[in-house]
Structure formats: C-alpha cells, structure tokens
C-alpha positions as CSV (number, residue, x, y, z in Angstrom):
1,M,24.9,-10.0,23.9
2,S,27.7,-9.8,26.3
3,H,27.8,-5.7,27.4
4,S,31.1,-4.1,28.2
5,L,32.1,-0.3,28.1
6,E,34.2,-0.9,24.8
7,S,30.5,-1.5,23.3
8,I,29.0,1.5,24.5
9,R,29.2,3.7,21.4
10,I,29.2,7.6,21.5
11,V,27.8,9.8,19.1
12,L,28.8,13.1,18.0
13,L,26.6,15.1,15.9
14,N,27.8,17.8,13.5
15,T,31.0,18.8,15.6
16,F,32.6,22.3,14.5
17,H,36.2,22.1,15.8
18,P,38.2,19.0,14.9
19,G,40.0,19.8,18.3
20,N,36.5,18.8,20.4
21,I,37.1,15.5,18.2
22,G,40.6,14.8,19.3
23,A,39.8,15.8,22.9
24,V,36.5,13.7,23.0
25,A,38.6,10.3,22.3
26,R,41.2,11.1,24.7
27,A,38.3,11.4,27.8
28,M,37.6,8.0,26.4
29,K,40.2,6.2,26.6
30,T,40.7,7.1,29.7
31,M,37.8,5.8,31.0
32,G,37.9,2.6,28.7
33,L,35.4,3.3,25.9
34,K,36.8,2.6,22.7
35,E,33.7,2.9,20.1
36,L,33.5,7.0,18.3
37,V,30.7,7.2,15.8
38,L,30.9,10.9,14.5
39,V,27.9,12.6,12.3
40,D,28.6,14.6,9.6
41,P,31.5,16.9,11.3
42,A,32.6,20.1,9.8
43,D,36.5,19.2,10.0
44,Y,37.3,15.2,9.8
45,P,40.4,14.0,9.4
46,S,42.2,16.4,10.6
47,S,45.7,16.7,12.7
48,E,44.2,19.1,15.1
49,A,42.2,16.2,16.3
50,T,44.7,13.9,16.1
51,S,47.3,16.3,18.0
52,R,44.3,16.6,20.8
53,A,44.4,12.8,21.3
54,A,47.4,12.4,22.3
55,G,47.4,9.0,23.2
56,A,43.7,7.8,22.1
57,A,44.7,8.2,18.4
58,D,43.7,5.0,18.0
59,V,40.1,5.7,19.0
60,L,40.3,7.9,16.6
61,A,41.9,5.8,14.6
62,N,38.9,3.4,14.5
63,A,35.9,6.0,14.4
64,K,33.7,5.3,12.4
65,V,32.0,8.9,9.8
66,V,28.7,8.7,8.6
67,N,25.8,10.8,7.0
68,N,23.6,10.9,9.5
69,F,21.6,10.4,13.1
70,D,19.8,7.4,11.5
71,E,23.3,5.2,10.2
72,A,24.9,6.5,14.0
73,T,22.2,4.3,15.5
74,F,21.1,1.9,13.4
75,D,21.7,-1.2,15.2
76,C,21.6,-0.1,18.8
77,T,18.3,-1.0,20.7
78,Q,18.6,2.2,23.0
79,V,19.5,5.9,22.6
80,F,20.3,8.5,24.7
81,A,20.0,12.2,23.7
82,T,22.8,13.8,26.0
83,T,21.9,17.4,27.1
84,A,21.9,19.8,30.0
85,R,18.6,20.8,30.1
86,Q,15.7,18.3,31.8
87,K,12.8,19.1,30.2
88,H,12.0,18.5,26.4
89,R,8.3,18.3,24.9
90,Y,8.9,15.4,23.2
91,G,11.8,13.8,24.9
92,G,11.4,10.4,26.5
93,P,12.4,9.3,29.5
94,Q,14.9,11.6,31.5
95,K,17.9,10.0,34.1
96,S,20.4,11.6,35.7
97,C,24.0,10.8,34.3
98,Y,24.3,8.9,37.4
99,Q,20.7,6.7,36.9
100,A,21.6,6.7,32.9
101,S,24.8,4.2,34.0
102,Q,22.6,2.0,36.3
103,W,20.4,1.5,33.5
104,I,22.9,0.8,30.9
105,R,24.6,-2.1,33.5
106,A,21.5,-3.2,34.1
107,H,20.3,-3.8,30.7
108,N,23.3,-5.1,30.0
109,Q,21.9,-7.3,26.5
110,E,21.5,-3.8,25.1
111,K,23.1,-2.2,22.7
112,V,23.5,1.6,23.8
113,A,24.2,4.9,21.9
114,I,25.4,8.5,24.2
115,V,24.9,11.4,21.5
116,F,26.2,14.4,21.9
117,G,25.2,17.6,20.3
118,R,26.6,20.4,18.4
119,E,29.0,22.1,20.5
120,R,26.9,26.2,20.1
121,T,23.3,24.4,20.1
122,G,23.4,20.7,21.8
123,M,20.9,18.4,20.3
124,S,17.7,19.9,18.7
125,A,14.3,19.0,19.1
126,Q,13.9,16.6,16.1
127,D,17.5,14.8,17.3
128,I,16.0,14.5,21.1
129,S,12.6,13.2,19.3
130,L,14.5,10.2,18.0
131,C,15.9,9.0,21.2
132,H,14.4,6.6,23.3
133,Q,16.2,8.4,26.6
134,I,17.4,11.5,28.3
135,L,20.6,11.6,30.3
136,Y,21.4,14.8,31.6
137,I,24.2,16.3,33.8
138,P,23.0,17.8,36.6
139,G,25.2,21.2,36.8
140,N,24.7,25.0,38.3
141,P,21.4,26.1,37.5
142,E,23.0,29.5,36.8
143,Y,25.5,28.1,34.4
144,D,25.1,24.1,33.5
145,I,27.0,24.7,29.8
146,L,30.0,21.8,29.6
147,N,32.5,22.4,26.9
148,L,31.5,18.6,24.7
149,A,34.6,16.8,25.7
150,A,34.4,17.9,29.5
151,A,30.5,17.0,28.9
152,V,31.4,13.0,27.3
153,Q,34.3,12.5,30.3
154,I,31.1,12.9,32.3
155,V,28.9,10.8,31.1
156,C,32.6,8.4,30.0
157,Y,33.6,8.7,34.5
158,E,29.6,7.8,35.6
159,L,30.0,4.9,33.3
160,N,33.3,3.5,34.0
161,K,32.1,4.0,38.1
162,T,29.0,1.8,37.7
163,F,30.5,-1.4,35.4
164,S,34.4,-2.0,37.6
165,E,32.1,-2.0,40.9
166,G,30.5,-4.5,39.0
167,G,26.9,-3.6,39.6
168,K,27.1,-3.1,43.1
169,E,25.4,0.1,43.4
170,L,22.4,-1.0,41.2
171,D,19.4,-1.2,42.4
172,N,18.1,-4.7,41.7
173,Q,14.2,-4.3,42.8
174,K,13.8,-0.8,40.7
175,I,16.3,-1.1,37.7
176,G,18.3,-5.1,37.9
177,E,14.5,-6.8,37.8
178,E,13.3,-4.5,34.8
179,G,16.6,-5.7,32.9
180,K,15.8,-9.3,34.3
181,K,11.9,-8.7,32.3
182,K,13.4,-7.3,29.5
183,S,16.3,-9.8,28.6
184,T,14.2,-12.7,27.2
185,D,13.2,-10.6,24.7
186,G,15.6,-7.7,23.5
187,L,14.5,-4.5,22.5
188,V,14.2,-3.5,19.6
189,N,16.9,-1.5,17.4
190,Q,16.5,1.8,16.6
191,Q,16.6,0.6,12.2
192,D,13.4,-1.9,13.1
193,L,11.9,0.5,15.1
194,N,11.9,3.7,12.2
195,H,10.6,1.1,9.4
196,F,7.6,0.7,12.2
197,Y,6.9,4.4,12.4
198,Q,7.4,4.7,8.4
199,Q,4.3,1.8,8.1
200,L,2.3,3.7,11.0
201,E,2.7,7.1,9.8
202,S,1.2,5.6,6.1
203,S,-1.1,4.0,7.6
204,L,-2.5,7.3,9.6
205,E,-2.2,8.8,6.2
206,T,-3.9,5.7,4.2
207,S,-6.9,5.9,7.2
208,G,-7.2,10.5,7.0
209,Y,-6.3,10.4,10.4
210,L,-3.1,12.1,9.4
211,N,-2.7,14.6,6.4
212,P,0.5,15.3,4.9
213,E,-0.2,18.8,3.6
214,Q,-1.1,19.7,7.3
215,P,2.0,18.9,9.6
216,S,1.5,17.8,12.8
217,D,3.0,16.9,16.0
218,T,1.4,13.4,16.0
219,M,4.9,11.2,15.0
220,K,6.4,12.7,18.0
221,R,3.9,12.5,20.6
222,L,3.9,8.7,19.0
223,R,7.3,8.0,19.0
224,Q,7.7,8.8,22.5
225,F,4.8,7.5,23.9
226,F,6.5,3.8,22.1
227,N,10.0,5.0,23.8
228,R,8.7,5.4,27.3
229,A,7.4,2.1,26.6
230,N,11.0,0.2,25.4
231,P,9.4,-2.2,23.2
232,T,10.7,-5.2,22.3
233,T,11.6,-6.8,18.7
234,A,8.1,-8.8,19.7
235,D,6.2,-6.1,20.7
236,I,7.3,-4.3,17.0
237,G,6.5,-7.2,15.2
238,M,3.3,-7.5,16.6
239,M,2.7,-3.8,16.1
240,R,3.6,-4.5,12.8
241,G,1.1,-6.9,11.9
242,V,-1.8,-4.5,13.4
243,T,-0.7,-1.9,11.2
244,K,-0.8,-4.1,8.4
245,A,-4.3,-6.0,9.3
246,L,-5.3,-2.0,9.2
247,G,-4.8,-0.6,6.3
248,G,-0.4,-0.1,5.9
249,K,2.1,-1.0,3.7
C-alpha cells in the first residue's frame, strides 16, 4: 500500500466537547492529515465543531462516526495508543512521539491508526491493551497534561516533519531494516488479530486453562506478548492453524 500522511487515521474516543472535535480537525489539516474517525462522540454533528474547525470543514465532512474501538481500527495493521504516561501494565512497546513518527515512516506499507482518549480520563487500560504500541508525548513531569487538540497537533506536527523531510532523519539500521523485513509479508490487521484472540481464548477455555467463571489477566498478557512480536498475516495464519489443531474452534 502506498503510504502518505493522508492515509494515517486519527481516532478520537468518546469525545465530550464538540469544539474539541473541530479543533482536532483544524490541527490535522494544518499538518496534512485528513482521515478522522470518531468513536461514539457525546455531541456530533455540532455547529460548535464546525466553527472551531475554521478552514478544515472538509475534514469534518469526511469524518466517520462509529460505535466502538473495533469498528474504528478493524482494517489497521498498527494501532498506537496516545498517552502522557510512559508505564502501562499491559501496553505494548513504548515510543516517544518522535520515535513513533519515525517508525510509521519506516513501515510505509502499513495502515496506521493513532488513538486519543477522552478529555478527562484519557485512554482506559482496556483501550490501551487493544493497541500494538504506546505513543507518549514527553512533557513536564510535574504537569504533563495536554488538552486534546494540543496533543493531536503535536503528533501531527512530528508526522508532517518526518514525512516532509523524506525520511532523511530515519535510523535505517534500527528502524528501516525492520521495515524492509516486514514489508515482504504485511502486518496482520486488527480484525484478523481479534479473530485469532477469540479463537485462542476459546481453545484455552476448552482445555481448562482458562475458567470463564474466574476472570484473569491472561488474555491481556497474551495480547501484550503478540503485540510486542508485531505478527504478520502469515504468522497469525500459522497460529490459527496451531490453535485449531489443539482443539480450538
């Protein structure tokens, strides 16, 4: 897939203030991003959102509204959770905003979503566990709270800077070579990965390893394990075959 800034998806979870949606659209357009997905916003469409968008009304007009996280990311092969905090029990690999933009530029065959949480609470632990990597924005450790539009603006700026420089700042040995290795067999998308997790969970329950009556963190830990591995379509195809052979559905 030909990759550009326009193919990077910005996802907003349960946005409360419609003005923030408009401000995010404006932040995106100034940096060349256009794909916006809204997960169950509290108030949208809204005249306040349109007003705050200023010259980015086209980004709002093309924004997609969906009901849940899965609908927003099902076709993506890499999903970043955006947060100010750098430590999460079940999060994936952690990258600064700068490092994440370098990774995205290097893996230019992947469909990427960057997810931002709710204004007051950010992303929940459950949301973060569904993402492949964590993107954090370094700030003042004594006060690192950014408003939603400001956070989106910073991320979009780093992406624009990296792409406009044609990858001149890429560390080709550490990041580029990894991208070349994966390009021969693209990373698995979220929909197929979730199907595998469902199959794996069913198999573990059938075997007795998991007890549905006694909830545990096992599946979150397994998600974290596979997210660190960045499995390809072929990897997951093989794992689904193994799981099925061991008694999964």
